[in-house]
mmCIF entry with sequence, helices, sheets and N, C-alpha, C, O atoms, coordinates in Angstrom:
data_MODEL
# 
_entry.id   MODEL 
# 
_entity.id                         1 
_entity.type                       polymer 
_entity.pdbx_number_of_molecules   1 
# 
_entity_poly.entity_id                      1 
_entity_poly.type                           'polypeptide(L)' 
_entity_poly.nstd_linkage                   no 
_entity_poly.nstd_monomer                   no 
_entity_poly.pdbx_seq_one_letter_code       MAKILGITRQTVISIENNHFDPRLSLAFRVAEHFDVPVDEVFYSADDGE 
_entity_poly.pdbx_seq_one_letter_code_can   MAKILGITRQTVISIENNHFDPRLSLAFRVAEHFDVPVDEVFYSADDGE 
_entity_poly.pdbx_strand_id                 A 
# 
loop_
_entity_poly_seq.entity_id 
_entity_poly_seq.num 
_entity_poly_seq.mon_id 
_entity_poly_seq.hetero 
1 1  MET n 
1 2  ALA n 
1 3  LYS n 
1 4  ILE n 
1 5  LEU n 
1 6  GLY n 
1 7  ILE n 
1 8  THR n 
1 9  ARG n 
1 10 GLN n 
1 11 THR n 
1 12 VAL n 
1 13 ILE n 
1 14 SER n 
1 15 ILE n 
1 16 GLU n 
1 17 ASN n 
1 18 ASN n 
1 19 HIS n 
1 20 PHE n 
1 21 ASP n 
1 22 PRO n 
1 23 ARG n 
1 24 LEU n 
1 25 SER n 
1 26 LEU n 
1 27 ALA n 
1 28 PHE n 
1 29 ARG n 
1 30 VAL n 
1 31 ALA n 
1 32 GLU n 
1 33 HIS n 
1 34 PHE n 
1 35 ASP n 
1 36 VAL n 
1 37 PRO n 
1 38 VAL n 
1 39 ASP n 
1 40 GLU n 
1 41 VAL n 
1 42 PHE n 
1 43 TYR n 
1 44 SER n 
1 45 ALA n 
1 46 ASP n 
1 47 ASP n 
1 48 GLY n 
1 49 GLU n 
# 
_struct_asym.id          A 
_struct_asym.entity_id   1 
# 
loop_
_struct_conf.conf_type_id 
_struct_conf.id 
_struct_conf.pdbx_PDB_helix_id 
_struct_conf.beg_label_comp_id 
_struct_conf.beg_label_asym_id 
_struct_conf.beg_label_seq_id 
_struct_conf.pdbx_beg_PDB_ins_code 
_struct_conf.end_label_comp_id 
_struct_conf.end_label_asym_id 
_struct_conf.end_label_seq_id 
_struct_conf.pdbx_end_PDB_ins_code 
_struct_conf.beg_auth_comp_id 
_struct_conf.beg_auth_asym_id 
_struct_conf.beg_auth_seq_id 
_struct_conf.end_auth_comp_id 
_struct_conf.end_auth_asym_id 
_struct_conf.end_auth_seq_id 
_struct_conf.pdbx_PDB_helix_class 
_struct_conf.details 
_struct_conf.pdbx_PDB_helix_length 
HELX_P HELX_P1 AA1 ALA A 2  ? LEU A 5  ? ALA A 2  LEU A 5  1 ? 4  
HELX_P HELX_P2 AA2 ARG A 9  ? GLU A 16 ? ARG A 9  GLU A 16 1 ? 8  
HELX_P HELX_P3 AA3 LEU A 24 ? PHE A 34 ? LEU A 24 PHE A 34 1 ? 11 
HELX_P HELX_P4 AA4 VAL A 38 ? VAL A 41 ? VAL A 38 VAL A 41 1 ? 4  
HELX_P HELX_P5 AA5 ALA A 45 ? ASP A 47 ? ALA A 45 ASP A 47 5 ? 3  
# 
_struct_conf_type.id          HELX_P 
_struct_conf_type.criteria    ? 
_struct_conf_type.reference   ? 
# 
loop_
_atom_site.group_PDB 
_atom_site.id 
_atom_site.type_symbol 
_atom_site.label_atom_id 
_atom_site.label_alt_id 
_atom_site.label_comp_id 
_atom_site.label_asym_id 
_atom_site.label_entity_id 
_atom_site.label_seq_id 
_atom_site.pdbx_PDB_ins_code 
_atom_site.Cartn_x 
_atom_site.Cartn_y 
_atom_site.Cartn_z 
_atom_site.occupancy 
_atom_site.B_iso_or_equiv 
_atom_site.pdbx_formal_charge 
_atom_site.auth_seq_id 
_atom_site.auth_comp_id 
_atom_site.auth_asym_id 
_atom_site.auth_atom_id 
_atom_site.pdbx_PDB_model_num 
ATOM 1   N N  . MET A 1 1  ? 0.873   -1.122 0.069  1.00 0.00 ? 1  MET A N  1 
ATOM 2   C CA . MET A 1 1  ? -0.001  0.015  0.029  1.00 0.00 ? 1  MET A CA 1 
ATOM 3   C C  . MET A 1 1  ? 0.889   1.224  -0.030 1.00 0.00 ? 1  MET A C  1 
ATOM 4   O O  . MET A 1 1  ? 0.685   2.139  -0.828 1.00 0.00 ? 1  MET A O  1 
ATOM 5   N N  . ALA A 1 2  ? 1.887   1.210  0.837  1.00 0.00 ? 2  ALA A N  1 
ATOM 6   C CA . ALA A 1 2  ? 2.799   2.379  1.014  1.00 0.00 ? 2  ALA A CA 1 
ATOM 7   C C  . ALA A 1 2  ? 3.401   2.704  -0.438 1.00 0.00 ? 2  ALA A C  1 
ATOM 8   O O  . ALA A 1 2  ? 3.357   3.826  -0.941 1.00 0.00 ? 2  ALA A O  1 
ATOM 9   N N  . LYS A 1 3  ? 3.921   1.667  -0.995 1.00 0.00 ? 3  LYS A N  1 
ATOM 10  C CA . LYS A 1 3  ? 4.637   1.753  -2.290 1.00 0.00 ? 3  LYS A CA 1 
ATOM 11  C C  . LYS A 1 3  ? 3.701   2.244  -3.387 1.00 0.00 ? 3  LYS A C  1 
ATOM 12  O O  . LYS A 1 3  ? 4.116   3.065  -4.206 1.00 0.00 ? 3  LYS A O  1 
ATOM 13  N N  . ILE A 1 4  ? 2.432   1.767  -3.440 1.00 0.00 ? 4  ILE A N  1 
ATOM 14  C CA . ILE A 1 4  ? 1.478   2.254  -4.337 1.00 0.00 ? 4  ILE A CA 1 
ATOM 15  C C  . ILE A 1 4  ? 1.139   3.608  -4.222 1.00 0.00 ? 4  ILE A C  1 
ATOM 16  O O  . ILE A 1 4  ? 0.916   4.275  -5.233 1.00 0.00 ? 4  ILE A O  1 
ATOM 17  N N  . LEU A 1 5  ? 1.073   4.104  -3.046 1.00 0.00 ? 5  LEU A N  1 
ATOM 18  C CA . LEU A 1 5  ? 0.664   5.493  -2.752 1.00 0.00 ? 5  LEU A CA 1 
ATOM 19  C C  . LEU A 1 5  ? 1.857   6.454  -2.688 1.00 0.00 ? 5  LEU A C  1 
ATOM 20  O O  . LEU A 1 5  ? 1.664   7.668  -2.616 1.00 0.00 ? 5  LEU A O  1 
ATOM 21  N N  . GLY A 1 6  ? 3.084   5.926  -2.713 1.00 0.00 ? 6  GLY A N  1 
ATOM 22  C CA . GLY A 1 6  ? 4.238   6.746  -2.762 1.00 0.00 ? 6  GLY A CA 1 
ATOM 23  C C  . GLY A 1 6  ? 4.533   7.363  -1.390 1.00 0.00 ? 6  GLY A C  1 
ATOM 24  O O  . GLY A 1 6  ? 5.030   8.485  -1.305 1.00 0.00 ? 6  GLY A O  1 
ATOM 25  N N  . ILE A 1 7  ? 4.209   6.586  -0.261 1.00 0.00 ? 7  ILE A N  1 
ATOM 26  C CA . ILE A 1 7  ? 4.587   7.053  1.005  1.00 0.00 ? 7  ILE A CA 1 
ATOM 27  C C  . ILE A 1 7  ? 5.329   6.052  1.724  1.00 0.00 ? 7  ILE A C  1 
ATOM 28  O O  . ILE A 1 7  ? 5.608   5.005  1.140  1.00 0.00 ? 7  ILE A O  1 
ATOM 29  N N  . THR A 1 8  ? 5.699   6.243  2.965  1.00 0.00 ? 8  THR A N  1 
ATOM 30  C CA . THR A 1 8  ? 6.537   5.296  3.747  1.00 0.00 ? 8  THR A CA 1 
ATOM 31  C C  . THR A 1 8  ? 5.468   4.412  4.567  1.00 0.00 ? 8  THR A C  1 
ATOM 32  O O  . THR A 1 8  ? 4.312   4.765  4.803  1.00 0.00 ? 8  THR A O  1 
ATOM 33  N N  . ARG A 1 9  ? 6.045   3.237  4.945  1.00 0.00 ? 9  ARG A N  1 
ATOM 34  C CA . ARG A 1 9  ? 5.274   2.359  5.765  1.00 0.00 ? 9  ARG A CA 1 
ATOM 35  C C  . ARG A 1 9  ? 4.919   2.899  7.095  1.00 0.00 ? 9  ARG A C  1 
ATOM 36  O O  . ARG A 1 9  ? 3.883   2.573  7.673  1.00 0.00 ? 9  ARG A O  1 
ATOM 37  N N  . GLN A 1 10 ? 5.769   3.713  7.567  1.00 0.00 ? 10 GLN A N  1 
ATOM 38  C CA . GLN A 1 10 ? 5.581   4.446  8.805  1.00 0.00 ? 10 GLN A CA 1 
ATOM 39  C C  . GLN A 1 10 ? 4.370   5.372  8.741  1.00 0.00 ? 10 GLN A C  1 
ATOM 40  O O  . GLN A 1 10 ? 3.611   5.484  9.704  1.00 0.00 ? 10 GLN A O  1 
ATOM 41  N N  . THR A 1 11 ? 4.195   6.041  7.582  1.00 0.00 ? 11 THR A N  1 
ATOM 42  C CA . THR A 1 11 ? 3.097   6.938  7.409  1.00 0.00 ? 11 THR A CA 1 
ATOM 43  C C  . THR A 1 11 ? 1.772   6.094  7.444  1.00 0.00 ? 11 THR A C  1 
ATOM 44  O O  . THR A 1 11 ? 0.804   6.448  8.119  1.00 0.00 ? 11 THR A O  1 
ATOM 45  N N  . VAL A 1 12 ? 1.788   5.062  6.747  1.00 0.00 ? 12 VAL A N  1 
ATOM 46  C CA . VAL A 1 12 ? 0.576   4.109  6.759  1.00 0.00 ? 12 VAL A CA 1 
ATOM 47  C C  . VAL A 1 12 ? 0.156   3.679  8.211  1.00 0.00 ? 12 VAL A C  1 
ATOM 48  O O  . VAL A 1 12 ? -0.997  3.735  8.637  1.00 0.00 ? 12 VAL A O  1 
ATOM 49  N N  . ILE A 1 13 ? 1.197   3.266  8.875  1.00 0.00 ? 13 ILE A N  1 
ATOM 50  C CA . ILE A 1 13 ? 0.988   2.774  10.267 1.00 0.00 ? 13 ILE A CA 1 
ATOM 51  C C  . ILE A 1 13 ? 0.465   3.989  11.167 1.00 0.00 ? 13 ILE A C  1 
ATOM 52  O O  . ILE A 1 13 ? -0.405  3.797  12.016 1.00 0.00 ? 13 ILE A O  1 
ATOM 53  N N  . SER A 1 14 ? 1.001   5.177  10.958 1.00 0.00 ? 14 SER A N  1 
ATOM 54  C CA . SER A 1 14 ? 0.651   6.318  11.722 1.00 0.00 ? 14 SER A CA 1 
ATOM 55  C C  . SER A 1 14 ? -0.829  6.693  11.412 1.00 0.00 ? 14 SER A C  1 
ATOM 56  O O  . SER A 1 14 ? -1.560  7.064  12.331 1.00 0.00 ? 14 SER A O  1 
ATOM 57  N N  . ILE A 1 15 ? -1.270  6.605  10.160 1.00 0.00 ? 15 ILE A N  1 
ATOM 58  C CA . ILE A 1 15 ? -2.580  6.836  9.763  1.00 0.00 ? 15 ILE A CA 1 
ATOM 59  C C  . ILE A 1 15 ? -3.513  5.805  10.403 1.00 0.00 ? 15 ILE A C  1 
ATOM 60  O O  . ILE A 1 15 ? -4.559  6.147  10.955 1.00 0.00 ? 15 ILE A O  1 
ATOM 61  N N  . GLU A 1 16 ? -3.109  4.541  10.315 1.00 0.00 ? 16 GLU A N  1 
ATOM 62  C CA . GLU A 1 16 ? -3.975  3.448  10.847 1.00 0.00 ? 16 GLU A CA 1 
ATOM 63  C C  . GLU A 1 16 ? -4.158  3.607  12.406 1.00 0.00 ? 16 GLU A C  1 
ATOM 64  O O  . GLU A 1 16 ? -5.207  3.256  12.947 1.00 0.00 ? 16 GLU A O  1 
ATOM 65  N N  . ASN A 1 17 ? -3.140  4.127  13.085 1.00 0.00 ? 17 ASN A N  1 
ATOM 66  C CA . ASN A 1 17 ? -3.154  4.290  14.496 1.00 0.00 ? 17 ASN A CA 1 
ATOM 67  C C  . ASN A 1 17 ? -3.666  5.653  14.978 1.00 0.00 ? 17 ASN A C  1 
ATOM 68  O O  . ASN A 1 17 ? -3.532  6.013  16.147 1.00 0.00 ? 17 ASN A O  1 
ATOM 69  N N  . ASN A 1 18 ? -4.267  6.410  14.019 1.00 0.00 ? 18 ASN A N  1 
ATOM 70  C CA . ASN A 1 18 ? -4.759  7.730  14.347 1.00 0.00 ? 18 ASN A CA 1 
ATOM 71  C C  . ASN A 1 18 ? -3.649  8.617  14.979 1.00 0.00 ? 18 ASN A C  1 
ATOM 72  O O  . ASN A 1 18 ? -3.914  9.414  15.879 1.00 0.00 ? 18 ASN A O  1 
ATOM 73  N N  . HIS A 1 19 ? -2.462  8.459  14.505 1.00 0.00 ? 19 HIS A N  1 
ATOM 74  C CA . HIS A 1 19 ? -1.295  9.413  15.002 1.00 0.00 ? 19 HIS A CA 1 
ATOM 75  C C  . HIS A 1 19 ? -1.008  10.484 13.959 1.00 0.00 ? 19 HIS A C  1 
ATOM 76  O O  . HIS A 1 19 ? -0.265  11.435 14.204 1.00 0.00 ? 19 HIS A O  1 
ATOM 77  N N  . PHE A 1 20 ? -1.657  10.294 12.706 1.00 0.00 ? 20 PHE A N  1 
ATOM 78  C CA . PHE A 1 20 ? -1.355  11.236 11.614 1.00 0.00 ? 20 PHE A CA 1 
ATOM 79  C C  . PHE A 1 20 ? -2.624  11.376 10.722 1.00 0.00 ? 20 PHE A C  1 
ATOM 80  O O  . PHE A 1 20 ? -3.230  10.393 10.296 1.00 0.00 ? 20 PHE A O  1 
ATOM 81  N N  . ASP A 1 21 ? -2.963  12.583 10.485 1.00 0.00 ? 21 ASP A N  1 
ATOM 82  C CA . ASP A 1 21 ? -4.062  12.890 9.570  1.00 0.00 ? 21 ASP A CA 1 
ATOM 83  C C  . ASP A 1 21 ? -3.368  13.157 8.189  1.00 0.00 ? 21 ASP A C  1 
ATOM 84  O O  . ASP A 1 21 ? -2.498  14.021 8.086  1.00 0.00 ? 21 ASP A O  1 
ATOM 85  N N  . PRO A 1 22 ? -3.774  12.399 7.146  1.00 0.00 ? 22 PRO A N  1 
ATOM 86  C CA . PRO A 1 22 ? -3.161  12.590 5.867  1.00 0.00 ? 22 PRO A CA 1 
ATOM 87  C C  . PRO A 1 22 ? -3.623  13.890 5.270  1.00 0.00 ? 22 PRO A C  1 
ATOM 88  O O  . PRO A 1 22 ? -4.709  14.373 5.589  1.00 0.00 ? 22 PRO A O  1 
ATOM 89  N N  . ARG A 1 23 ? -2.777  14.490 4.368  1.00 0.00 ? 23 ARG A N  1 
ATOM 90  C CA . ARG A 1 23 ? -3.077  15.534 3.620  1.00 0.00 ? 23 ARG A CA 1 
ATOM 91  C C  . ARG A 1 23 ? -4.210  15.224 2.676  1.00 0.00 ? 23 ARG A C  1 
ATOM 92  O O  . ARG A 1 23 ? -4.378  14.053 2.337  1.00 0.00 ? 23 ARG A O  1 
ATOM 93  N N  . LEU A 1 24 ? -4.984  16.152 2.233  1.00 0.00 ? 24 LEU A N  1 
ATOM 94  C CA . LEU A 1 24 ? -6.097  15.888 1.324  1.00 0.00 ? 24 LEU A CA 1 
ATOM 95  C C  . LEU A 1 24 ? -5.743  15.232 0.075  1.00 0.00 ? 24 LEU A C  1 
ATOM 96  O O  . LEU A 1 24 ? -6.548  14.469 -0.460 1.00 0.00 ? 24 LEU A O  1 
ATOM 97  N N  . SER A 1 25 ? -4.487  15.492 -0.479 1.00 0.00 ? 25 SER A N  1 
ATOM 98  C CA . SER A 1 25 ? -4.092  14.878 -1.709 1.00 0.00 ? 25 SER A CA 1 
ATOM 99  C C  . SER A 1 25 ? -3.853  13.410 -1.406 1.00 0.00 ? 25 SER A C  1 
ATOM 100 O O  . SER A 1 25 ? -4.254  12.579 -2.220 1.00 0.00 ? 25 SER A O  1 
ATOM 101 N N  . LEU A 1 26 ? -3.266  13.046 -0.359 1.00 0.00 ? 26 LEU A N  1 
ATOM 102 C CA . LEU A 1 26 ? -3.066  11.522 -0.144 1.00 0.00 ? 26 LEU A CA 1 
ATOM 103 C C  . LEU A 1 26 ? -4.486  10.905 0.193  1.00 0.00 ? 26 LEU A C  1 
ATOM 104 O O  . LEU A 1 26 ? -4.758  9.794  -0.263 1.00 0.00 ? 26 LEU A O  1 
ATOM 105 N N  . ALA A 1 27 ? -5.367  11.564 0.948  1.00 0.00 ? 27 ALA A N  1 
ATOM 106 C CA . ALA A 1 27 ? -6.758  10.989 1.203  1.00 0.00 ? 27 ALA A CA 1 
ATOM 107 C C  . ALA A 1 27 ? -7.387  10.728 -0.213 1.00 0.00 ? 27 ALA A C  1 
ATOM 108 O O  . ALA A 1 27 ? -7.996  9.676  -0.409 1.00 0.00 ? 27 ALA A O  1 
ATOM 109 N N  . PHE A 1 28 ? -7.258  11.601 -1.131 1.00 0.00 ? 28 PHE A N  1 
ATOM 110 C CA . PHE A 1 28 ? -7.946  11.307 -2.469 1.00 0.00 ? 28 PHE A CA 1 
ATOM 111 C C  . PHE A 1 28 ? -7.174  10.174 -3.176 1.00 0.00 ? 28 PHE A C  1 
ATOM 112 O O  . PHE A 1 28 ? -7.824  9.369  -3.844 1.00 0.00 ? 28 PHE A O  1 
ATOM 113 N N  . ARG A 1 29 ? -5.799  10.049 -3.077 1.00 0.00 ? 29 ARG A N  1 
ATOM 114 C CA . ARG A 1 29 ? -5.240  8.961  -3.655 1.00 0.00 ? 29 ARG A CA 1 
ATOM 115 C C  . ARG A 1 29 ? -5.602  7.566  -3.079 1.00 0.00 ? 29 ARG A C  1 
ATOM 116 O O  . ARG A 1 29 ? -5.710  6.594  -3.826 1.00 0.00 ? 29 ARG A O  1 
ATOM 117 N N  . VAL A 1 30 ? -5.790  7.483  -1.721 1.00 0.00 ? 30 VAL A N  1 
ATOM 118 C CA . VAL A 1 30 ? -6.282  6.342  -1.131 1.00 0.00 ? 30 VAL A CA 1 
ATOM 119 C C  . VAL A 1 30 ? -7.672  5.905  -1.604 1.00 0.00 ? 30 VAL A C  1 
ATOM 120 O O  . VAL A 1 30 ? -7.905  4.755  -1.976 1.00 0.00 ? 30 VAL A O  1 
ATOM 121 N N  . ALA A 1 31 ? -8.573  6.878  -1.567 1.00 0.00 ? 31 ALA A N  1 
ATOM 122 C CA . ALA A 1 31 ? -9.998  6.733  -2.002 1.00 0.00 ? 31 ALA A CA 1 
ATOM 123 C C  . ALA A 1 31 ? -9.979  6.246  -3.516 1.00 0.00 ? 31 ALA A C  1 
ATOM 124 O O  . ALA A 1 31 ? -10.751 5.366  -3.895 1.00 0.00 ? 31 ALA A O  1 
ATOM 125 N N  . GLU A 1 32 ? -9.148  6.799  -4.285 1.00 0.00 ? 32 GLU A N  1 
ATOM 126 C CA . GLU A 1 32 ? -9.158  6.502  -5.694 1.00 0.00 ? 32 GLU A CA 1 
ATOM 127 C C  . GLU A 1 32 ? -8.670  5.077  -5.880 1.00 0.00 ? 32 GLU A C  1 
ATOM 128 O O  . GLU A 1 32 ? -9.225  4.314  -6.672 1.00 0.00 ? 32 GLU A O  1 
ATOM 129 N N  . HIS A 1 33 ? -7.567  4.707  -5.100 1.00 0.00 ? 33 HIS A N  1 
ATOM 130 C CA . HIS A 1 33 ? -7.102  3.353  -5.145 1.00 0.00 ? 33 HIS A CA 1 
ATOM 131 C C  . HIS A 1 33 ? -8.131  2.374  -4.873 1.00 0.00 ? 33 HIS A C  1 
ATOM 132 O O  . HIS A 1 33 ? -8.196  1.351  -5.554 1.00 0.00 ? 33 HIS A O  1 
ATOM 133 N N  . PHE A 1 34 ? -8.965  2.614  -3.901 1.00 0.00 ? 34 PHE A N  1 
ATOM 134 C CA . PHE A 1 34 ? -10.033 1.578  -3.532 1.00 0.00 ? 34 PHE A CA 1 
ATOM 135 C C  . PHE A 1 34 ? -11.320 1.881  -4.235 1.00 0.00 ? 34 PHE A C  1 
ATOM 136 O O  . PHE A 1 34 ? -12.327 1.209  -4.015 1.00 0.00 ? 34 PHE A O  1 
ATOM 137 N N  . ASP A 1 35 ? -11.303 2.912  -5.102 1.00 0.00 ? 35 ASP A N  1 
ATOM 138 C CA . ASP A 1 35 ? -12.520 3.213  -5.885 1.00 0.00 ? 35 ASP A CA 1 
ATOM 139 C C  . ASP A 1 35 ? -13.743 3.497  -4.969 1.00 0.00 ? 35 ASP A C  1 
ATOM 140 O O  . ASP A 1 35 ? -14.831 2.959  -5.176 1.00 0.00 ? 35 ASP A O  1 
ATOM 141 N N  . VAL A 1 36 ? -13.529 4.332  -3.985 1.00 0.00 ? 36 VAL A N  1 
ATOM 142 C CA . VAL A 1 36 ? -14.637 4.643  -3.088 1.00 0.00 ? 36 VAL A CA 1 
ATOM 143 C C  . VAL A 1 36 ? -14.570 6.138  -2.717 1.00 0.00 ? 36 VAL A C  1 
ATOM 144 O O  . VAL A 1 36 ? -13.499 6.728  -2.855 1.00 0.00 ? 36 VAL A O  1 
ATOM 145 N N  . PRO A 1 37 ? -15.669 6.787  -2.248 1.00 0.00 ? 37 PRO A N  1 
ATOM 146 C CA . PRO A 1 37 ? -15.494 8.168  -1.911 1.00 0.00 ? 37 PRO A CA 1 
ATOM 147 C C  . PRO A 1 37 ? -14.565 8.354  -0.746 1.00 0.00 ? 37 PRO A C  1 
ATOM 148 O O  . PRO A 1 37 ? -14.321 7.411  0.007  1.00 0.00 ? 37 PRO A O  1 
ATOM 149 N N  . VAL A 1 38 ? -14.069 9.481  -0.588 1.00 0.00 ? 38 VAL A N  1 
ATOM 150 C CA . VAL A 1 38 ? -13.050 9.779  0.558  1.00 0.00 ? 38 VAL A CA 1 
ATOM 151 C C  . VAL A 1 38 ? -13.750 9.524  1.875  1.00 0.00 ? 38 VAL A C  1 
ATOM 152 O O  . VAL A 1 38 ? -13.145 8.914  2.757  1.00 0.00 ? 38 VAL A O  1 
ATOM 153 N N  . ASP A 1 39 ? -14.980 9.949  2.061  1.00 0.00 ? 39 ASP A N  1 
ATOM 154 C CA . ASP A 1 39 ? -15.635 9.822  3.382  1.00 0.00 ? 39 ASP A CA 1 
ATOM 155 C C  . ASP A 1 39 ? -15.903 8.336  3.769  1.00 0.00 ? 39 ASP A C  1 
ATOM 156 O O  . ASP A 1 39 ? -16.234 8.030  4.915  1.00 0.00 ? 39 ASP A O  1 
ATOM 157 N N  . GLU A 1 40 ? -15.754 7.474  2.824  1.00 0.00 ? 40 GLU A N  1 
ATOM 158 C CA . GLU A 1 40 ? -15.840 5.986  3.205  1.00 0.00 ? 40 GLU A CA 1 
ATOM 159 C C  . GLU A 1 40 ? -14.460 5.496  3.726  1.00 0.00 ? 40 GLU A C  1 
ATOM 160 O O  . GLU A 1 40 ? -14.433 4.535  4.495  1.00 0.00 ? 40 GLU A O  1 
ATOM 161 N N  . VAL A 1 41 ? -13.382 6.077  3.365  1.00 0.00 ? 41 VAL A N  1 
ATOM 162 C CA . VAL A 1 41 ? -12.096 5.665  3.778  1.00 0.00 ? 41 VAL A CA 1 
ATOM 163 C C  . VAL A 1 41 ? -11.712 6.386  5.058  1.00 0.00 ? 41 VAL A C  1 
ATOM 164 O O  . VAL A 1 41 ? -11.216 5.803  6.022  1.00 0.00 ? 41 VAL A O  1 
ATOM 165 N N  . PHE A 1 42 ? -11.979 7.732  5.011  1.00 0.00 ? 42 PHE A N  1 
ATOM 166 C CA . PHE A 1 42 ? -11.578 8.548  6.330  1.00 0.00 ? 42 PHE A CA 1 
ATOM 167 C C  . PHE A 1 42 ? -12.799 9.101  6.898  1.00 0.00 ? 42 PHE A C  1 
ATOM 168 O O  . PHE A 1 42 ? -13.548 9.812  6.228  1.00 0.00 ? 42 PHE A O  1 
ATOM 169 N N  . TYR A 1 43 ? -13.032 8.783  8.162  1.00 0.00 ? 43 TYR A N  1 
ATOM 170 C CA . TYR A 1 43 ? -14.147 9.414  8.959  1.00 0.00 ? 43 TYR A CA 1 
ATOM 171 C C  . TYR A 1 43 ? -13.688 9.655  10.320 1.00 0.00 ? 43 TYR A C  1 
ATOM 172 O O  . TYR A 1 43 ? -12.719 9.005  10.713 1.00 0.00 ? 43 TYR A O  1 
ATOM 173 N N  . SER A 1 44 ? -14.226 10.466 11.065 1.00 0.00 ? 44 SER A N  1 
ATOM 174 C CA . SER A 1 44 ? -13.972 10.624 12.430 1.00 0.00 ? 44 SER A CA 1 
ATOM 175 C C  . SER A 1 44 ? -14.741 9.817  13.364 1.00 0.00 ? 44 SER A C  1 
ATOM 176 O O  . SER A 1 44 ? -15.966 9.851  13.250 1.00 0.00 ? 44 SER A O  1 
ATOM 177 N N  . ALA A 1 45 ? -14.212 9.093  14.277 1.00 0.00 ? 45 ALA A N  1 
ATOM 178 C CA . ALA A 1 45 ? -14.994 8.271  15.206 1.00 0.00 ? 45 ALA A CA 1 
ATOM 179 C C  . ALA A 1 45 ? -15.858 9.167  16.041 1.00 0.00 ? 45 ALA A C  1 
ATOM 180 O O  . ALA A 1 45 ? -16.846 8.695  16.602 1.00 0.00 ? 45 ALA A O  1 
ATOM 181 N N  . ASP A 1 46 ? -15.547 10.409 16.154 1.00 0.00 ? 46 ASP A N  1 
ATOM 182 C CA . ASP A 1 46 ? -16.355 11.365 16.902 1.00 0.00 ? 46 ASP A CA 1 
ATOM 183 C C  . ASP A 1 46 ? -17.770 11.751 16.270 1.00 0.00 ? 46 ASP A C  1 
ATOM 184 O O  . ASP A 1 46 ? -18.662 12.306 16.911 1.00 0.00 ? 46 ASP A O  1 
ATOM 185 N N  . ASP A 1 47 ? -17.854 11.385 14.936 1.00 0.00 ? 47 ASP A N  1 
ATOM 186 C CA . ASP A 1 47 ? -19.042 11.605 14.138 1.00 0.00 ? 47 ASP A CA 1 
ATOM 187 C C  . ASP A 1 47 ? -20.216 10.699 14.525 1.00 0.00 ? 47 ASP A C  1 
ATOM 188 O O  . ASP A 1 47 ? -21.291 10.775 13.931 1.00 0.00 ? 47 ASP A O  1 
ATOM 189 N N  . GLY A 1 48 ? -20.005 9.878  15.486 1.00 0.00 ? 48 GLY A N  1 
ATOM 190 C CA . GLY A 1 48 ? -21.157 9.052  16.000 1.00 0.00 ? 48 GLY A CA 1 
ATOM 191 C C  . GLY A 1 48 ? -21.376 7.905  15.137 1.00 0.00 ? 48 GLY A C  1 
ATOM 192 O O  . GLY A 1 48 ? -22.485 7.372  15.154 1.00 0.00 ? 48 GLY A O  1 
ATOM 193 N N  . GLU A 1 49 ? -20.400 7.432  14.339 1.00 0.00 ? 49 GLU A N  1 
ATOM 194 C CA . GLU A 1 49 ? -20.617 6.260  13.454 1.00 0.00 ? 49 GLU A CA 1 
ATOM 195 C C  . GLU A 1 49 ? -19.795 5.082  14.099 1.00 0.00 ? 49 GLU A C  1 
ATOM 196 O O  . GLU A 1 49 ? -19.790 3.970  13.571 1.00 0.00 ? 49 GLU A O  1 
# 
């Protein structure tokens, strides 16, 4: 995943562990890779979902 997105493994791990919020451009690349809207990939747990 990191290689596909052009980021480091540490960045992926930080995103997964909620230690890093990706820039908008990265969020769109992730969503595009999975062919889903950005809000399906990234959402805030505080949103009540």
